[in-house]
C-alpha positions in Angstrom: 53.7 -45.2 23.7 54.0 -41.5 23.0 53.2 -42.1 19.3 50.1 -44.2 20.2 48.9 -41.5 22.5 49.3 -38.8 19.8 47.5 -41.0 17.2 44.7 -41.6 19.6 44.4 -37.9 20.4 44.3 -37.0 16.7 41.6 -39.6 16.0 39.4 -38.4 18.9 39.8 -34.8 17.6 38.8 -35.9 14.1 35.7 -37.7 15.4 34.8 -34.7 17.5 35.2 -32.4 14.4 33.1 -34.6 12.2 30.4 -34.8 14.9 30.3 -31.0 15.3 30.3 -30.5 11.5 27.4 -33.0 11.1 25.4 -31.3 13.8 26.0 -27.9 12.2 25.0 -28.9 8.7 21.7 -30.4 9.8 20.7 -27.4 11.9 22.1 -24.6 9.7 21.5 -24.5 6.0 24.2 -21.8 5.6 26.7 -23.9 7.5 27.8 -21.3 9.9 26.5 -23.1 13.0 25.6 -19.8 14.6 22.2 -19.4 16.2 20.5 -16.1 15.4 17.6 -14.5 17.2 15.6 -12.3 14.9 13.1 -9.7 16.2 10.4 -9.2 13.6 7.9 -6.4 14.0 4.6 -6.1 12.2 1.3 -4.3 12.7 -1.5 -6.6 13.8 -4.6 -6.9 11.7 -6.4 -9.5 13.8 -7.5 -12.0 11.2 -4.1 -12.3 9.6 -2.1 -12.8 12.7 -2.6 -16.6 12.9 -1.5 -17.0 9.3 1.6 -14.8 9.9 2.6 -17.0 12.9 2.0 -20.1 10.8 4.4 -18.7 8.1 6.9 -17.7 10.7 6.8 -21.3 12.1 7.4 -22.6 8.6 10.4 -20.3 8.2 12.0 -21.4 11.4 11.5 -25.0 10.4 13.3 -24.4 7.2 16.0 -22.3 9.0 16.5 -24.0 12.4 19.4 -21.7 13.1 17.1 -18.7 13.1 14.7 -18.1 16.0 12.1 -15.5 15.2 10.5 -13.5 18.0 7.6 -11.1 17.1 6.7 -7.6 18.2 3.2 -6.5 17.2 0.6 -3.9 17.9 -2.4 -2.3 16.1 -1.4 -0.1 13.2 -1.3 3.3 15.0 0.3 2.1 18.1 2.9 0.1 16.2 4.2 3.0 14.2 4.1 5.4 17.1 6.1 3.0 19.2 8.4 2.3 16.3 9.5 5.9 15.9 10.4 6.0 19.6 12.4 2.8 19.4 14.2 3.9 16.2 15.2 7.1 18.1 16.4 5.0 21.1 18.3 2.6 18.9 16.3 -0.6 19.8 13.9 -1.1 17.0 13.2 -4.6 15.7 15.8 -6.1 13.3 13.1 -6.4 10.6 9.7 -4.8 10.3 6.7 -4.5 8.0 6.5 -0.9 6.9 3.5 0.9 5.5 4.6 1.6 1.9 4.2 5.3 2.3 6.8 5.3 5.2 9.7 3.5 3.5 11.1 6.7 2.1 10.9 8.3 5.5 12.9 5.5 7.1 15.4 5.4 4.2 16.1 9.2 4.1 16.5 9.3 7.9 19.0 6.4 7.9 16.9 4.0 9.8 16.9 1.1 7.3 19.4 -0.9 5.3 20.1 -0.4 1.6 19.0 -3.7 0.0 20.2 -3.0 -3.5 23.1 -5.4 -3.5 21.1 -8.3 -2.1 18.1 -7.7 -4.5 20.5 -7.6 -7.5 22.1 -10.8 -6.4 19.2 -12.9 -5.2 16.0 -11.7 -6.9 15.0 -11.7 -10.6 13.2 -8.3 -10.6 11.0 -9.3 -13.6 9.4 -12.0 -11.4 7.8 -9.5 -8.9 5.4 -6.6 -8.8 6.3 -3.4 -7.0 10.1 -3.6 -6.4 10.6 -0.3 -8.1 8.1 1.4 -5.8 10.8 1.3 -3.1 13.6 2.6 -5.3 14.9 6.1 -4.8 16.0 8.7 -7.3 19.5 7.3 -7.1 18.4 3.8 -8.0 18.7 2.3 -4.6 16.3 -0.3 -3.3 15.2 0.1 0.4 12.6 -2.5 0.8 10.8 -5.5 -0.7 7.0 -5.5 -0.9 5.1 -7.8 1.4 1.8 -7.2 -0.4 0.5 -4.4 -2.7 -2.5 -2.1 -2.6 -3.5 -0.6 -5.9 -6.4 1.6 -6.7 -9.3 0.7 -9.0 -13.0 1.8 -9.5 -15.4 -0.2 -7.4 -19.1 -0.1 -8.4 -22.3 -1.4 -7.0 -24.0 -3.4 -9.8 -27.4 -3.3 -8.1 -27.5 0.5 -7.9 -26.4 0.7 -11.6 -29.2 -1.7 -12.5 -31.8 0.2 -10.5 -30.8 3.4 -12.3 -30.7 1.8 -15.7 -27.1 3.0 -16.1 -24.5 0.8 -18.0 -21.6 -0.5 -15.9 -18.3 1.4 -16.1 -15.9 0.3 -18.9 -12.1 0.6 -19.2 -12.7 3.3 -21.8 -14.3 5.7 -19.3 -13.0 9.2 -18.9 -13.6 11.3 -15.7 -16.3 13.1 -17.6 -18.0 9.8 -18.3 -17.8 8.9 -14.6 -19.4 12.2 -13.6 -22.3 11.8 -16.1 -23.0 8.4 -14.7 -22.6 9.5 -11.1 -25.2 12.2 -11.7 -27.8 9.6 -12.7 -26.9 7.5 -9.7 -27.1 10.3 -7.2 -30.5 10.4 -5.5 -32.1 12.9 -3.1 -34.5 11.9 -0.3 -37.4 12.0 -2.8 -35.6 9.7 -5.2 -34.8 12.4 -7.8 -31.4 12.1 -9.5 -28.9 14.9 -9.9 -30.0 15.5 -13.5 -33.5 16.3 -12.4 -34.3 20.1 -12.2 -36.1 19.4 -8.8 -33.1 17.5 -7.4 -32.3 18.7 -3.8 -28.5 18.5 -3.3 -29.0 19.2 0.4 -30.8 15.9 1.0 -28.7 13.3 -0.8 -29.5 9.8 0.2 -27.3 8.1 -2.3 -24.1 9.5 -3.8 -22.8 8.7 -7.3 -19.2 8.6 -6.1 -17.4 8.6 -2.8 -13.8 9.2 -2.2 -11.6 10.6 0.6 -8.1 11.5 1.5 -5.1 11.1 -0.9 -4.9 7.4 -2.0 -8.6 6.9 -2.6 -9.4 10.5 -3.3 -7.8 13.5 -4.9 -4.3 12.2 -5.9 -5.3 9.8 -8.7 -7.5 12.5 -10.2 -4.8 15.1 -10.2 -2.3 12.7 -11.7 -4.7 11.6 -14.5 -5.2 15.3 -15.3 -1.4 15.6 -15.7 -0.7 17.2 -12.3 0.6 16.0 -9.0 2.1 17.3 -5.8 5.9 16.9 -6.0 8.4 17.0 -8.8 10.6 13.9 -9.5 13.2 15.0 -6.8 10.3 14.8 -4.2 11.7 18.0 -2.8 9.8 20.6 -4.8 6.0 21.4 -4.8 4.3 21.5 -8.2 0.8 22.0 -6.7 -0.1 25.4 -8.2 -0.4 24.2 -11.8 -3.1 24.5 -14.5 -3.5 20.8 -14.6 -4.2 20.6 -10.9 -6.6 23.5 -11.0 -8.6 21.6 -13.7 -8.6 18.4 -11.7 -9.7 20.1 -8.4 -12.3 22.1 -10.3 -13.7 18.7 -11.6 -13.9 17.5 -8.0 -15.4 20.7 -6.5 -18.1 20.8 -9.2 -19.1 17.2 -8.4 -19.3 18.1 -4.7 -21.3 21.3 -5.2 -23.8 19.3 -7.2 -24.0 16.6 -4.5 -22.7 13.9 -6.8 -19.4 13.3 -4.9 -19.1 13.2 -1.1 -17.4 16.2 0.4 -15.6 16.3 3.8 -18.8 17.4 5.5 -20.9 14.5 4.0 -18.3 12.0 5.3 -18.7 13.1 8.9 -22.2 11.6 8.9 -20.6 8.1 8.6 -18.6 6.3 11.3 -15.8 6.1 8.8 -15.2 7.4 5.3 -14.7 3.7 4.4 -18.3 2.8 5.3 -20.0 4.9 2.6 -19.6 2.4 -0.3 -20.1 -0.9 1.7 -23.3 0.7 3.3 -24.8 1.1 -0.2 -24.8 4.9 0.3 -22.6 5.4 -2.9 -22.7 3.7 -6.3 -18.9 4.1 -7.0 -15.7 4.3 -5.0 -12.0 4.7 -5.7 -10.7 1.8 -3.6 -7.6 -0.2 -3.0 -7.5 -4.0 -3.1 -8.0 -4.4 0.7 -11.5 -2.9 0.3 -12.7 -6.0 -1.5 -12.9 -7.7 2.0 -15.3 -5.0 3.3 -17.4 -5.1 0.1 -17.7 -8.9 0.3 -18.5 -8.9 4.0 -21.3 -6.4 3.5 -22.8 -8.6 0.8 -22.6 -6.1 -2.0 -23.2 -7.1 -5.6 -20.2 -5.3 -6.8 -17.3 -5.4 -9.3 -14.3 -3.4 -10.2 -12.6 -1.9 -13.3 -9.8 0.4 -14.2 -9.8 4.0 -12.9 -10.9 6.5 -15.6 -8.7 8.4 -18.1 -7.9 12.1 -17.8 -8.6 14.7 -20.5 -5.4 13.7 -22.5 -6.0 10.0 -22.1 -3.6 9.6 -19.2 -4.6 7.2 -16.5 -3.1 6.8 -13.0 -3.5 4.1 -10.3 -2.2 4.9 -6.8 0.0 2.3 -5.2 1.0 1.5 -1.6 3.6 -1.3 -1.5 3.6 -2.4 2.2 7.1 -3.7 2.5 9.7 -5.5 4.6 12.6 -3.4 5.7 15.8 -4.2 7.7 17.0 -2.1 10.6 20.2 -0.3 9.6 21.5 -1.0 13.1 21.0 -4.8 12.9 24.4 -6.6 13.1 25.6 -8.6 10.1 24.2 -12.0 11.3 20.7 -10.5 12.1 20.6 -8.6 8.8 21.4 -11.8 6.8 18.8 -13.7 8.8 16.3 -10.9 8.0 17.1 -11.2 4.3 16.5 -14.9 4.5 13.0 -14.1 5.8 12.4 -11.7 3.0 13.5 -14.2 0.4 11.3 -16.8 2.0 8.3 -14.4 1.8 8.6 -13.4 -1.8 10.2 -16.4 -3.6 8.2 -19.3 -2.1 5.0 -20.0 -4.1 3.4 -21.7 -1.1 4.0 -18.7 1.2 2.7 -16.2 -1.5 -0.4 -18.4 -2.1 -1.1 -18.8 1.6 -1.0 -15.1 2.1 -3.1 -14.4 -1.0 -6.0 -16.5 0.4 -6.5 -13.9 3.1 -7.5 -11.4 0.4 -5.6 -8.5 2.1 -3.2 -7.6 -0.7 -2.2 -8.3 -4.3 0.6 -11.0 -4.2 4.1 -9.7 -4.9 5.2 -12.7 -7.0 3.7 -12.4 -10.5 3.4 -16.2 -11.0 1.1 -16.4 -8.0 -0.8 -13.1 -8.7 -1.6 -14.4 -12.2 -2.8 -17.8 -10.9 -6.1 -19.0 -9.6 -4.7 -18.6 -6.1 -5.3 -14.9 -6.5 -7.6 -14.3 -9.5 -10.2 -16.8 -8.5 -9.8 -16.8 -4.7 -12.8 -16.2 -2.5 -16.5 -17.0 -2.9 -17.3 -13.7 -4.6 -15.9 -13.5 -8.1 -14.9 -10.1 -9.3 -12.6 -8.8 -12.0 -9.3 -9.1 -10.1 -7.4 -8.8 -13.4 -8.2 -5.1 -13.2 -5.8 -4.8 -10.2 -3.0 -6.5 -12.2 -3.7 -4.5 -15.4 -3.5 -1.3 -13.3 0.2 -1.8 -12.7 0.8 -0.5 -16.2 0.0 3.0 -15.1 0.6 2.8 -11.4 2.7 5.1 -9.2 3.4 5.9 -5.6 2.0 8.8 -3.7 5.0 11.1 -4.0 6.4 9.7 -0.8 9.4 11.2 0.9 10.8 11.8 4.4 8.0 14.2 5.3 5.1 12.6 3.5 2.8 12.6 6.5 3.5 16.3 7.1 2.9 17.6 3.5 -0.2 15.4 3.1 -1.7 17.1 6.2 -0.9 20.6 4.8 -2.3 19.8 1.4 -5.4 18.1 2.8 -6.2 21.0 5.1 -6.1 23.5 2.2 -7.9 21.5 -0.5 -10.7 20.6 2.0 -11.5 24.3 2.2 -12.0 24.3 -1.6 -14.1 21.1 -1.4 -16.3 22.8 1.2 -16.7 26.0 -0.9 -14.9 28.1 1.7 -12.3 29.4 -0.7 -11.8 29.4 -4.5 -9.7 26.6 -6.0 -7.0 29.0 -7.1 -6.5 30.3 -3.6 -6.6 26.8 -2.0 -3.9 25.5 -4.4 -1.7 28.6 -4.0 -1.8 28.3 -0.2 -1.3 24.5 -0.4 1.7 25.1 -2.7 3.4 27.5 -0.3 2.6 25.4 2.8 3.9 22.2 1.3 7.1 23.8 0.0 7.7 25.3 3.5 7.3 21.8 4.9 9.8 20.4 2.4 12.3 23.1 3.0 12.2 22.7 6.7 13.5 19.1 6.3 15.7 19.2 3.2 17.4 22.6 3.6 18.6 22.0 7.2 
């Protein structure tokens, strides 16, 4: 009797084990059986929110053991709140970082080093932009969600009206300025090459740009300059190359060919100048295609011009997924599954590409019709992909926001003619170095 009871008990335990195992394997691809709740944070952009939720739903269907909850807010609010939550130790397990902020989070210990997982699970040659999140020691801190890269936008109608040939990939910055002069018109319709041109009543600018990404940084880099050395801890602002680049910009602004900071104040936003047909050319990132299309511009894009020595530079912002360094092991692994889902799945990459907000991370999708021929308006999207050959980040580090503010305040004074270029760059150099030292020499 005792033997029959033991045998029956063992059989029941075996059936129960098999039942539990079966349930586990159907609900959990990893076989752990654990349910994980993952908090995913991202900044809301309105039109893309529905698609993001659709992709999240697809992820949860594929990973039924992972429940994703979202935390969103408009861009400014999202990052302001995020800093507070990081300080309080309750930030999301995974969030979408502006590409210029990845170094800040990494150097301040807020995000997880992803090097080991990337080396194990991703073939780096299959993706654009992984190296834009790599630090000087070779560590990877994030994986791009989508990439913004700068090119030269031009309004074909304004070129045709002026009888100026469209920009080519062989253009130098001097070629750009010569064309911009012919495309700049005053209130009487005279261009900037006309002796009677009135630079104080410009109704159409040859070129508009503003700030760092779509303004002074790519010019300085193309001229052989820059802001920080490779360590990202030392200013190199006060250099002959930067003086030459800023002189090029100041000359264009003095002549009314290029918008200066004062000109931009007459627009609701610096980003409205080109879509409103008030400028013939613009240094723009990929996201600006949407605004140009919505305004009905007859436009196209090409590579940014070459500097005096033939060097070319395209600014990059790789908006990226990062994992909270304080996420426990289960949540961190679940977050990595989300990142892999985002970058490796062709369907996910194609679905996101349709929105037209960013260049896809996966090369096979970026080089397909899903990206190159998407949308009703056909432009030379290959220019965005070709620009990766000479692309670089914006000298990002832990105090990027701070030093950009210092540099911008000083160079704007030169742009407005308030101080000579030499003085502006000298003061910018000292101010930026002071900002760097306050953080790195603590």
